C-alpha positions in Angstrom: -144.8 153.7 194.4 -141.0 153.6 194.1 -140.9 150.7 196.6 -143.6 148.8 194.5 -141.9 149.3 191.4 -138.6 147.7 192.8 -140.4 145.0 194.7 -142.3 144.2 191.3 -139.0 144.3 189.0 -137.2 142.0 191.5 -140.2 139.6 191.8 -140.4 139.4 187.7 -136.7 139.2 187.3 -136.4 136.3 189.7 -139.2 134.5 188.9 -137.9 134.8 185.1 -134.6 133.5 185.8 -135.4 130.8 187.6 -137.3 128.9 184.6 -133.6 128.5 183.4 -131.3 128.7 186.0 -130.6 127.6 189.7 -132.6 129.5 192.2 -129.3 130.5 194.2 -128.0 132.1 190.9 -131.2 133.6 190.0 -131.3 135.4 193.5 -127.7 136.7 193.3 -127.9 138.1 189.8 -131.3 139.9 191.1 -129.8 141.1 194.3 -126.7 142.4 192.1 -129.3 144.2 189.7 -130.9 145.8 192.9 -127.6 146.8 194.5 -126.3 148.1 191.2 -129.3 150.3 190.7 -128.8 151.8 194.1 -124.9 152.3 193.5 -126.2 154.2 190.1 -128.5 156.1 192.0 -125.9 157.2 194.5 -123.4 158.4 192.0 -126.4 160.0 189.7 -128.2 163.0 191.2 -130.6 163.9 191.7 -131.4 160.4 192.4 -130.6 159.0 195.8 -129.8 155.6 197.1 -132.0 154.2 199.5 -131.8 151.4 201.8 -135.5 150.4 201.7 -135.4 150.4 197.8 -133.0 147.5 198.2 -135.2 146.0 201.2 -137.9 146.1 198.6 -135.8 144.4 196.1 -135.0 141.6 198.4 -138.7 141.2 199.4 -139.6 140.9 195.6 -137.1 138.2 195.5 -138.1 136.1 198.5 -141.9 136.6 197.5 -140.9 135.3 193.9 -139.2 132.3 195.5 -142.1 131.2 197.3 -144.2 131.5 194.3 -141.9 129.3 192.1 -141.7 127.1 194.9 -145.4 126.4 195.2 -145.8 126.1 191.4 -143.0 123.6 191.4 -144.6 121.6 194.5 -148.0 121.6 192.7 -146.7 120.4 189.1 -144.8 117.8 191.0 -148.1 116.3 192.7 -149.7 116.7 189.5 -147.2 114.6 187.8 -147.3 111.6 190.3 -149.8 108.9 189.6 
């Protein structure tokens, strides 16, 4: 369940940030948030940093990028005569 939450948070954050900043910056910011959460977990027992949490976050970022690209492609096709 924890990995799903990391995936979902990263997905929503990336998709939201893509609405007002370039994709690369949105991705970097989301990766920073994911990494920051793992650093916080490492230094705050009983939490523990997990590589798979970071991997789930990156998966959410990639999934959001794919969805946003598909939406942009569809919108572009519909706006052409």
